[in-house]
C-alpha positions in Angstrom: 40.0 -26.1 -30.2 36.7 -23.8 -31.2 36.5 -23.1 -35.2 38.8 -19.9 -35.9 35.8 -18.3 -37.6 34.0 -18.4 -34.4 36.9 -17.2 -32.5 37.2 -14.5 -34.7 33.5 -13.4 -34.7 33.7 -13.2 -31.2 36.5 -10.8 -30.9 36.3 -7.0 -30.7 37.5 -4.6 -33.8 40.4 -3.6 -31.4 41.0 -7.3 -30.6 41.2 -8.1 -34.0 43.6 -5.1 -34.8 45.8 -6.2 -31.8 45.9 -9.9 -33.2 47.2 -8.3 -36.4 49.4 -6.1 -34.9 51.0 -9.3 -32.8 51.5 -11.1 -36.4 54.7 -12.9 -36.3 56.2 -11.3 -33.6 56.8 -8.2 -31.8 60.1 -7.3 -29.4 60.0 -6.8 -25.7 58.9 -3.0 -26.4 55.6 -3.6 -28.0 52.8 -2.4 -26.0 50.3 -5.1 -25.2 47.7 -3.0 -23.5 44.2 -4.5 -22.3 43.4 -6.0 -25.8 47.0 -7.7 -25.7 46.4 -9.0 -22.5 43.2 -10.8 -23.4 44.8 -12.3 -26.2 47.5 -13.6 -24.2 45.2 -14.6 -21.4 42.6 -16.4 -23.9 45.9 -18.5 -25.4 46.1 -16.3 -29.2 49.4 -14.9 -28.0 52.5 -15.3 -25.5 55.4 -13.7 -24.5 58.4 -15.9 -24.7 61.6 -16.2 -22.5 62.9 -12.9 -24.0 59.9 -11.1 -23.9 59.0 -10.7 -27.5 55.2 -11.6 -28.2 54.0 -13.8 -30.5 50.8 -15.6 -31.9 49.8 -19.4 -30.9 48.7 -21.7 -33.3 45.0 -20.8 -32.0 46.0 -17.1 -32.8 47.6 -17.6 -36.1 44.3 -19.8 -37.1 42.3 -16.8 -35.8 44.2 -14.3 -37.7 44.2 -16.2 -41.1 39.9 -16.3 -40.7 40.1 -12.5 -40.0 42.3 -12.1 -43.2 40.2 -14.3 -44.9 37.0 -12.1 -44.0 35.4 -15.3 -42.1 34.8 -13.4 -39.1 31.4 -12.5 -39.6 28.4 -13.6 -37.3 26.9 -16.1 -39.9 30.1 -18.3 -39.8 
C-alpha cells in the first residue's frame, strides 16, 4: 500500500471532503456523486450489501493523514 500521506496529498479538496463525509459509514441514501465513486474505484470506500457507504482500511488511513494535516505535498 502507498503511504497514506502521499495518497492524501494527491486527492483534491472535494475528494478529501467526500472521504471525511463518508467517515464511519453513511446510509444508502447518502449520495456518492463523482467524488464518492472515485473513492470507491480507488479502493478508499465501498458499498456494503445493504447499500451503506463505508471507508476501507486504506480510506481510514488516508483520512487520518488528512486530519493530522499530513496531506501537504512535502510529505
